[in-house]
Kinemage of the C-alpha trace (Angstrom):
@kinemage 1
@onewidth
@group {chain A} dominant
@subgroup {mainchain}
@vectorlist {calphas} color= white
{ca met a 1} P -52.184 9.982 -4.570
{ca asn a 2} L -50.221 6.828 -5.617
{ca phe a 3} L -46.481 6.422 -5.717
{ca gly a 4} L -46.323 7.032 -9.442
{ca glu a 5} L -48.281 10.210 -9.232
{ca thr a 6} L -46.047 11.339 -6.294
{ca leu a 7} L -42.951 10.592 -8.334
{ca leu a 8} L -44.269 12.582 -11.330
{ca ala a 9} L -45.152 15.627 -9.025
{ca ala a 10} L -41.734 15.533 -7.615
{ca leu a 11} L -40.102 15.500 -10.980
{ca arg a 12} L -42.160 18.416 -12.062
{ca ser a 13} L -41.234 20.284 -8.981
{ca leu a 14} L -37.536 19.714 -9.577
{ca arg a 15} L -37.741 20.483 -13.179
{ca ser a 16} L -39.441 23.845 -12.467
{ca asn a 17} L -36.437 24.792 -10.576
{ca arg a 18} L -33.685 23.325 -12.629
{ca leu a 19} L -30.768 25.453 -11.826
{ca arg a 20} L -31.489 25.361 -8.070
{ca ser a 21} L -31.764 21.613 -8.167
{ca val a 22} L -28.468 21.143 -10.179
{ca leu a 23} L -26.696 23.373 -7.779
{ca thr a 24} L -28.106 21.562 -4.706
{ca thr a 25} L -26.784 18.110 -6.145
{ca phe a 26} L -23.156 19.302 -6.711
{ca gly a 27} L -22.390 18.553 -2.938
{ca ile a 28} L -23.809 15.040 -3.413
{ca ile a 29} L -22.050 14.547 -6.751
{ca ile a 30} L -18.603 15.682 -5.404
{ca gly a 31} L -18.931 13.694 -2.167
{ca val a 32} L -19.974 10.333 -3.765
{ca ala a 33} L -17.198 10.749 -6.550
{ca ala a 34} L -14.660 11.598 -3.965
{ca val a 35} L -15.362 8.547 -1.741
{ca ile a 36} L -15.249 6.273 -4.851
{ca val a 37} L -11.926 7.763 -6.174
{ca leu a 38} L -10.116 7.761 -2.679
{ca val a 39} L -11.253 4.318 -1.771
{ca ala a 40} L -9.923 3.026 -5.232
{ca leu a 41} L -6.759 4.794 -4.637
{ca gly a 42} L -6.355 3.222 -1.067
{ca asn a 43} L -7.147 -0.243 -2.576
{ca gly a 44} L -4.449 0.255 -5.102
{ca met a 45} L -1.911 1.466 -2.566
{ca lys a 46} L -2.652 -1.615 -0.489
{ca ala a 47} L -2.415 -3.930 -3.565
{ca gly a 48} L 0.752 -2.428 -4.599
{ca phe a 49} L 2.276 -2.712 -1.038
{ca asp a 50} L 1.219 -6.298 -0.951
{ca ala a 51} L 2.641 -7.041 -4.285
{ca gln a 52} L 6.018 -5.232 -3.518
{ca phe a 53} L 6.564 -6.882 -0.137
{ca ser a 54} L 4.746 -10.144 -0.247
{ca ala a 55} L 8.179 -11.696 -0.968
{ca leu a 56} L 9.406 -10.647 2.403
{ca gly a 57} L 6.354 -12.000 4.307
{ca asn a 58} L 8.152 -15.272 5.114
{ca gln a 59} L 11.701 -13.824 5.554
{ca ile a 60} L 13.677 -13.978 8.738
{ca thr a 61} L 16.994 -12.179 9.255
{ca val a 62} L 19.666 -13.208 11.751
{ca thr a 63} L 22.456 -10.770 12.689
{ca gln a 64} L 25.164 -10.859 15.366
{ca ala a 65} L 24.391 -8.704 18.488
{ca thr a 66} L 26.443 -5.693 18.834
{ca gly a 67} L 28.615 -5.110 21.815
{ca ala a 68} L 28.382 -7.106 25.033
{ca val a 69} L 25.382 -9.288 25.462
{ca pro a 70} L 22.982 -8.658 28.534
{ca gly a 71} L 24.127 -11.865 30.094
{ca gly a 72} L 27.714 -10.747 30.045
{ca gly a 73} L 30.694 -11.501 27.684
{ca glu a 74} L 31.269 -10.738 24.035
{ca ala a 75} L 28.913 -11.940 21.277
{ca arg a 76} L 30.031 -14.785 19.356
{ca asn a 77} L 30.166 -14.621 15.525
{ca leu a 78} L 27.765 -16.409 13.381
{ca thr a 79} L 29.584 -18.946 11.507
{ca asp a 80} L 29.398 -21.668 8.633
{ca ser a 81} L 28.415 -24.138 11.271
{ca asp a 82} L 25.346 -22.167 12.161
{ca val a 83} L 24.348 -22.200 8.555
{ca thr a 84} L 24.735 -25.835 8.246
{ca ala a 85} L 22.675 -26.641 11.357
{ca leu a 86} L 19.937 -24.330 10.115
{ca arg a 87} L 19.817 -26.269 6.823
{ca asn a 88} L 19.269 -29.503 8.653
{ca pro a 89} L 15.658 -30.514 7.757
{ca gln a 90} L 15.315 -32.644 10.704
{ca leu a 91} L 16.066 -29.920 13.139
{ca ala a 92} L 14.186 -27.222 11.050
{ca pro a 93} L 11.280 -28.670 9.044
{ca asp a 94} L 9.706 -25.280 8.616
{ca ile a 95} L 12.816 -23.599 6.957
{ca ala a 96} L 12.732 -23.602 3.301
{ca ser a 97} L 16.260 -22.029 2.604
{ca val a 98} L 19.076 -20.444 4.338
{ca thr a 99} L 21.338 -17.743 2.684
{ca pro a 100} L 24.557 -16.531 4.364
{ca ser a 101} L 26.371 -13.413 3.375
{ca val a 102} L 29.228 -11.217 4.621
{ca thr a 103} L 29.346 -7.430 4.416
{ca gly a 104} L 31.853 -4.662 4.325
{ca thr a 105} L 32.978 -1.543 2.617
{ca val a 106} L 35.389 -1.517 -0.464
{ca thr a 107} L 36.940 0.868 -2.828
{ca leu a 108} L 35.748 0.664 -6.409
{ca thr a 109} L 38.167 1.823 -9.243
{ca ala a 110} L 37.293 1.996 -12.982
{ca gly a 111} L 39.875 3.813 -14.995
{ca gln a 112} L 40.912 7.046 -13.194
{ca thr a 113} L 37.714 7.026 -11.029
{ca gln a 114} L 37.570 5.793 -7.555
{ca glu a 115} L 34.583 5.599 -5.266
{ca arg a 116} L 33.433 3.769 -2.111
{ca ala a 117} L 30.580 1.226 -1.965
{ca ser a 118} L 29.067 -1.311 0.296
{ca leu a 119} L 30.083 -4.986 -0.345
{ca val a 120} L 27.879 -7.955 -0.163
{ca gly a 121} L 29.505 -11.361 -0.496
{ca ala a 122} L 26.596 -13.779 -1.018
{ca thr a 123} L 25.492 -17.188 -2.366
{ca glu a 124} L 23.667 -18.008 -5.721
{ca asn a 125} L 20.205 -17.738 -4.200
{ca tyr a 126} L 20.723 -14.387 -2.549
{ca leu a 127} L 19.078 -12.498 -5.486
{ca asp a 128} L 15.784 -14.446 -4.981
{ca ile a 129} L 15.643 -14.234 -1.221
{ca ser a 130} L 16.392 -10.537 -1.314
{ca asp a 131} L 13.649 -9.832 -3.796
{ca arg a 132} L 15.990 -8.027 -6.204
{ca ser a 133} L 16.496 -8.439 -9.905
{ca ile a 134} L 19.018 -7.772 -12.753
{ca ala a 135} L 18.769 -4.781 -15.073
{ca ala a 136} L 21.553 -5.884 -17.372
{ca gly a 137} L 23.963 -8.852 -17.583
{ca ser a 138} L 23.404 -11.771 -15.176
{ca trp a 139} L 23.841 -12.797 -11.642
{ca phe a 140} L 26.645 -15.262 -10.882
{ca ser a 141} L 26.111 -19.066 -11.448
{ca ser a 142} L 26.650 -21.992 -9.154
{ca asp a 143} L 29.892 -22.680 -11.005
{ca gln a 144} L 31.213 -19.212 -10.354
{ca glu a 145} L 30.241 -19.481 -6.724
{ca ser a 146} L 31.909 -22.846 -6.190
{ca gly a 147} L 35.037 -21.684 -8.027
{ca asn a 148} L 35.195 -18.380 -6.015
{ca gln a 149} L 35.426 -16.604 -9.393
{ca lys a 150} L 36.266 -12.840 -9.427
{ca val a 151} L 32.850 -11.648 -10.669
{ca ala a 152} L 30.848 -8.770 -9.461
{ca val a 153} L 27.350 -7.335 -9.786
{ca leu a 154} L 27.033 -3.638 -9.279
{ca gly a 155} L 24.140 -1.512 -7.920
{ca glu a 156} L 22.870 1.375 -10.198
{ca gln a 157} L 24.361 4.066 -8.086
{ca ala a 158} L 27.767 2.444 -8.078
{ca val a 159} L 27.621 2.360 -11.853
{ca gly a 160} L 26.714 5.899 -12.024
{ca leu a 161} L 29.448 7.004 -9.805
{ca leu a 162} L 32.136 5.070 -11.771
{ca tyr a 163} L 30.948 5.321 -15.302
{ca gly a 164} L 28.706 8.425 -15.309
{ca pro a 165} L 24.896 8.752 -14.836
{ca asn a 166} L 24.161 8.006 -18.539
{ca ala a 167} L 26.389 5.023 -18.743
{ca asn a 168} L 25.262 2.293 -21.196
{ca leu a 169} L 24.605 -0.646 -18.761
{ca asn a 170} L 25.246 -3.266 -21.484
{ca gln a 171} L 28.743 -1.916 -21.951
{ca val a 172} L 29.400 -1.781 -18.320
{ca val a 173} L 28.784 -5.516 -18.232
{ca gly a 174} L 31.945 -7.368 -18.955
{ca ser a 175} L 34.301 -4.574 -18.054
{ca asp a 176} L 36.906 -4.752 -15.413
{ca val a 177} L 36.532 -3.036 -12.016
{ca arg a 178} L 39.097 -2.988 -9.052
{ca leu a 179} L 37.720 -3.958 -5.663
{ca asn a 180} L 40.285 -2.715 -3.301
{ca asn a 181} L 43.511 -4.173 -4.917
{ca thr a 182} L 41.778 -7.079 -6.863
{ca thr a 183} L 40.251 -6.952 -10.329
{ca phe a 184} L 36.825 -8.191 -10.826
{ca thr a 185} L 34.745 -8.704 -13.914
{ca val a 186} L 31.239 -7.050 -13.938
{ca ala a 187} L 28.877 -9.827 -14.623
{ca gly a 188} L 25.665 -7.641 -14.158
{ca val a 189} L 23.879 -4.514 -12.962
{ca leu a 190} L 21.130 -4.538 -10.309
{ca thr a 191} L 17.707 -3.102 -10.900
{ca pro a 192} L 17.375 -0.063 -8.390
{ca asp a 193} L 15.416 -0.371 -5.260
{ca gly a 194} L 15.921 3.258 -3.990
{ca gln a 195} L 17.759 1.937 -0.830
{ca asn a 196} L 20.795 -0.219 -1.557
{ca asp a 197} L 21.910 0.941 -4.901
{ca asn a 198} L 25.552 2.039 -3.970
{ca val a 199} L 26.520 -1.654 -3.587
{ca val a 200} L 28.833 -4.201 -5.088
{ca met a 201} L 27.935 -8.048 -4.808
{ca thr a 202} L 30.291 -10.804 -5.105
{ca thr a 203} L 30.398 -14.455 -4.513
{ca leu a 204} L 30.773 -15.395 -0.792
{ca gly a 205} L 34.068 -17.304 -1.482
{ca ala a 206} L 35.519 -14.449 -3.532
{ca ala a 207} L 34.542 -11.847 -0.850
{ca arg a 208} L 36.349 -13.987 1.782
{ca gly a 209} L 39.259 -14.849 -0.379
{ca tyr a 210} L 40.129 -11.405 -1.731
{ca leu a 211} L 38.302 -8.793 0.194
{ca val a 212} L 37.022 -9.239 3.746
{ca gly a 213} L 39.050 -12.425 4.922
{ca asp a 214} L 37.559 -15.629 6.242
{ca asp a 215} L 37.923 -15.074 9.969
{ca asn a 216} L 37.245 -18.787 10.844
{ca gly a 217} L 33.914 -18.965 8.771
{ca lys a 218} L 32.474 -15.757 10.136
{ca ile a 219} L 29.030 -14.855 8.653
{ca asp a 220} L 27.635 -11.338 8.986
{ca gln a 221} L 23.975 -12.029 8.122
{ca ile a 222} L 21.825 -15.047 7.670
{ca ile a 223} L 18.583 -14.845 5.659
{ca val a 224} L 16.089 -17.599 6.453
{ca lys a 225} L 12.895 -18.285 4.479
{ca ser a 226} L 10.047 -20.322 6.061
{ca thr a 227} L 8.119 -22.667 4.114
{ca ser a 228} L 5.173 -20.100 3.942
{ca ala a 229} L 4.074 -16.928 5.577
{ca asp a 230} L 1.873 -19.101 7.877
{ca thr a 231} L 4.985 -20.926 9.362
{ca val a 232} L 7.072 -17.840 10.083
{ca asn a 233} L 6.565 -18.201 13.791
{ca gln a 234} L 7.464 -21.826 13.863
{ca ala a 235} L 10.460 -21.190 11.755
{ca thr a 236} L 11.661 -18.482 14.061
{ca asp a 237} L 11.326 -20.732 17.071
{ca glu a 238} L 13.376 -23.375 15.229
{ca val a 239} L 16.079 -20.724 14.384
{ca thr a 240} L 16.455 -19.596 17.985
{ca ser a 241} L 16.352 -23.188 19.240
{ca ile a 242} L 19.190 -24.201 16.920
{ca leu a 243} L 21.380 -21.008 17.417
{ca asp a 244} L 20.804 -21.394 21.214
{ca lys a 245} L 22.308 -24.803 21.026
{ca gln a 246} L 25.038 -23.725 18.654
{ca his a 247} L 26.070 -20.865 20.804
{ca asp a 248} L 25.461 -22.674 24.201
{ca ile a 249} L 22.835 -20.223 25.073
{ca arg a 250} L 21.024 -21.197 28.395
{ca thr a 251} L 18.486 -18.237 28.824
{ca pro a 252} L 17.007 -15.832 26.237
{ca val a 253} L 18.657 -12.904 27.897
{ca asp a 254} L 22.204 -14.452 27.097
{ca arg a 255} L 21.640 -14.654 23.326
{ca asp a 256} L 24.361 -13.021 21.334
{ca tyr a 257} L 22.252 -12.729 18.113
{ca asn a 258} L 19.208 -11.038 16.770
{ca val a 259} L 16.338 -12.526 14.884
{ca his a 260} L 13.887 -10.247 13.031
{ca ser a 261} L 10.909 -11.219 10.827
{ca phe a 262} L 9.139 -8.866 8.516
{ca thr a 263} L 5.609 -10.130 9.389
{ca ser a 264} L 4.953 -7.505 12.189
{ca leu a 265} L 6.385 -4.715 9.982
{ca leu a 266} L 4.255 -5.639 7.161
{ca thr a 267} L 1.287 -5.890 9.380
{ca gln a 268} L 1.938 -2.431 10.778
{ca arg a 269} L 2.312 -0.905 7.386
{ca gly a 270} L -0.952 -2.643 6.034
{ca gln a 271} L -2.655 -1.124 9.125
{ca phe a 272} L -1.409 2.290 8.278
{ca ile a 273} L -2.570 2.137 4.587
{ca asp a 274} L -5.823 1.008 6.012
{ca phe a 275} L -6.121 3.994 8.376
{ca leu a 276} L -5.061 6.352 5.646
{ca thr a 277} L -7.621 5.074 3.386
{ca val a 278} L -10.454 5.459 6.048
{ca phe a 279} L -9.206 8.970 7.002
{ca thr a 280} L -9.240 10.153 3.407
{ca thr a 281} L -12.643 8.611 2.826
{ca ala a 282} L -13.935 10.322 5.968
{ca val a 283} L -12.704 13.680 4.696
{ca ala a 284} L -14.466 13.076 1.418
{ca ala a 285} L -17.597 12.059 3.170
{ca ile a 286} L -17.636 15.527 4.763
{ca ser a 287} L -18.691 16.918 1.416
{ca leu a 288} L -21.661 14.443 1.575
{ca val a 289} L -22.777 15.854 4.797
{ca val a 290} L -22.373 19.479 3.481
{ca gly a 291} L -24.441 18.296 0.265
{ca gly a 292} L -27.011 16.904 2.759
{ca ile a 293} L -27.273 20.325 4.654
{ca gly a 294} L -27.730 21.990 1.245
{ca val a 295} L -30.564 19.631 0.369
{ca ala a 296} L -32.211 20.155 3.668
{ca asn a 297} L -32.091 23.979 3.259
{ca ile a 298} L -33.466 23.752 -0.313
{ca met a 299} L -36.349 21.646 0.783
{ca leu a 300} L -37.150 24.105 3.664
{ca val a 301} L -37.189 26.796 1.074
{ca ala a 302} L -39.483 24.753 -1.017
{ca val a 303} L -41.838 24.155 1.930
{ca thr a 304} L -41.985 27.846 2.328
{ca glu a 305} L -42.565 28.700 -1.157
{ca arg a 306} L -45.315 26.195 -1.562
{ca thr a 307} L -47.214 26.735 1.765
{ca arg a 308} L -50.334 27.996 0.025
{ca glu a 309} L -50.204 24.900 -2.361
{ca ile a 310} L -49.963 22.774 0.712
{ca gly a 311} L -52.957 24.558 2.335
{ca ile a 312} L -55.107 24.120 -0.865
{ca arg a 313} L -54.256 20.424 -1.153
{ca lys a 314} L -55.081 19.670 2.536
{ca ala a 315} L -58.294 21.827 2.163
{ca ile a 316} L -59.536 19.535 -0.579
{ca gly a 317} L -58.788 16.369 1.376
{ca ala a 318} L -54.942 15.552 0.924
{ca arg a 319} L -53.832 13.356 3.807
{ca arg a 320} L -50.832 14.293 6.025
{ca ser a 321} L -49.154 11.122 4.725
{ca ala a 322} L -49.479 12.194 0.982
{ca ile a 323} L -47.865 15.613 1.802
{ca leu a 324} L -45.011 13.884 3.871
{ca lys a 325} L -44.516 11.362 0.985
{ca gln a 326} L -44.374 14.064 -1.704
{ca phe a 327} L -41.596 16.117 -0.001
{ca leu a 328} L -39.609 12.978 0.976
{ca val a 329} L -39.666 11.682 -2.559
{ca glu a 330} L -38.451 15.121 -3.786
{ca ala a 331} L -35.576 15.082 -1.446
{ca val a 332} L -34.606 11.466 -2.183
{ca leu a 333} L -35.001 12.001 -5.794
{ca leu a 334} L -32.689 14.928 -5.511
{ca thr a 335} L -30.050 13.227 -3.697
{ca gly a 336} L -30.383 9.942 -5.643
{ca leu a 337} L -29.863 11.660 -9.027
{ca gly a 338} L -26.876 13.412 -7.537
{ca gly a 339} L -25.603 10.071 -6.125
{ca leu a 340} L -26.077 8.478 -9.477
{ca val a 341} L -24.185 11.204 -11.274
{ca gly a 342} L -21.577 10.970 -8.540
{ca val a 343} L -21.110 7.229 -9.352
{ca val a 344} L -20.513 7.895 -12.900
{ca val a 345} L -18.104 10.546 -12.307
{ca gly a 346} L -16.181 8.637 -9.720
{ca val a 347} L -15.933 5.482 -11.705
{ca ser a 348} L -15.011 7.493 -14.755
{ca val a 349} L -12.239 9.379 -13.018
{ca thr a 350} L -11.000 6.035 -11.285
{ca glu a 351} L -10.892 4.313 -14.789
{ca ala a 352} L -9.110 7.208 -16.387
{ca ala a 353} L -6.631 7.407 -13.525
{ca gly a 354} L -5.834 3.632 -13.937
{ca leu a 355} L -4.960 4.391 -17.696
{ca val a 356} L -2.933 7.555 -17.137
{ca leu a 357} L -1.208 7.256 -13.805
{ca pro a 358} L 1.008 4.294 -14.779
{ca ser a 359} L 2.471 6.262 -17.724
{ca leu a 360} L 2.851 9.638 -15.960
{ca val a 361} L 4.113 8.372 -12.511
{ca pro a 362} L 5.306 4.690 -12.905
{ca ser a 363} L 5.927 4.235 -9.201
{ca phe a 364} L 2.354 5.299 -8.214
{ca pro a 365} L -0.022 2.467 -7.499
{ca thr a 366} L -3.034 2.003 -10.019
{ca pro a 367} L -6.346 2.606 -8.380
{ca glu a 368} L -8.463 -0.587 -7.804
{ca leu a 369} L -12.109 -0.072 -8.114
{ca thr a 370} L -14.449 -2.364 -6.244
{ca thr a 371} L -18.239 -2.666 -6.174
{ca leu a 372} L -18.688 -2.128 -2.357
{ca pro a 373} L -17.738 1.524 -2.084
{ca val a 374} L -19.744 2.287 -5.110
{ca val a 375} L -22.935 0.676 -3.550
{ca ile a 376} L -22.314 2.193 -0.162
{ca ala a 377} L -21.702 5.799 -1.436
{ca phe a 378} L -24.887 5.545 -3.533
{ca ala a 379} L -26.775 4.177 -0.578
{ca val a 380} L -25.499 6.971 1.640
{ca ser a 381} L -26.672 9.505 -0.853
{ca leu a 382} L -30.151 8.012 -0.583
{ca gly a 383} L -30.048 8.006 3.188
{ca ile a 384} L -29.040 11.668 3.251
{ca gly a 385} L -32.049 12.382 1.030
{ca leu a 386} L -34.164 10.799 3.771
{ca leu a 387} L -32.618 12.457 6.709
{ca ala a 388} L -32.310 15.947 4.810
{ca gly a 389} L -35.825 15.617 3.636
{ca gly a 390} L -37.339 14.330 6.807
{ca tyr a 391} L -37.746 17.586 8.832
{ca pro a 392} L -39.054 19.812 5.918
{ca ala a 393} L -41.383 17.060 4.856
{ca asn a 394} L -42.769 16.642 8.483
{ca arg a 395} L -43.056 20.495 8.674
{ca ala a 396} L -45.015 20.634 5.509
{ca ala a 397} L -47.268 17.768 6.456
{ca gly a 398} L -48.133 19.376 9.859
{ca leu a 399} L -49.286 22.699 8.556
{ca arg a 400} L -52.913 23.428 9.273
{ca pro a 401} L -54.922 24.179 6.159
{ca ile a 402} L -56.272 27.543 7.390
{ca glu a 403} L -52.837 28.854 8.364
{ca ala a 404} L -51.331 27.653 5.113
{ca leu a 405} L -54.086 29.393 3.096
{ca arg a 406} L -53.401 32.636 4.925
{ca phe a 407} L -49.737 32.512 4.444
{ca glu a 408} L -48.120 35.462 2.455
């Protein structure tokens, strides 16, 4: 019996037990579809994470150490002179930009409403370097910064506390708000980021002049961006070298400042997403294993039911390899059809989720379908057919004709 005849015989056998064949393939269909969908969701989560935090990949944050430094003495303030030294391209060729800021807490007053909010006094490029955007109005300009003009940009939560949760942002822009005892004009409203929304931002000069004081050019935070994500380590070394010299630091243990880069954090979160994807895919693969057990069980039942048929075929000259091939083809055909349907279902569900999820849950990442998991899931379904059909097929091929013919 050639392969074509074996395939036709397998199809006839499966067709004669349609309901049993369909029910048997459900485990394979669900497993393959689940693997494809979950891998696509994992890819979407990783892509969304990369898109959201890629701007932080080359960011380095410098802050003053709190309390006494390990080497003894009080920590020195970060100052304007530190910022100037870090901006020297000869000393720091791998640093692209340096953004200083001062922070504090202020009282906001609008009409009869009074609330507390965090203050950030920053420079013109702070918005870009902190990866935030404007929802209404505008960020302050270089002229406003150089003139220390009294303009403010409010976070969404601060707007809600002052003007109500349904406030028209365009009407808020241009209104006056008191910061402590000084009146500022609202220039814009920040797009919420879910973390730092109860905030008010002003120019660095205005914050020093009217709100927190100069304190000999004190800076609370310096954000440094390297020329690329690949030069973060070099830029970090340049930052520590310059600040060590500025602060007369002789050994690392004496450093009175902290330097943090987001590279390690981003790597750790990326690894967590990869682990989560692998874990959920492994859980989905369990249904493939269960489906394989179901196929093996049905094939054993088929061998038992067709024992006399096997005996007749062997009695008239059928070889062991022909019997083995027939049952193997049936098992692989069963799981292959289930895998094919599972691929169609998985791809369809993923594509539908890509269309529906953004409108239902805007913050949820869109699934990203790739070819590799589809191919692997289908190949695994075929492999399960070989494994699940191997023992029943070998058992059928090993039956002795006389024993098979006597089987009741």
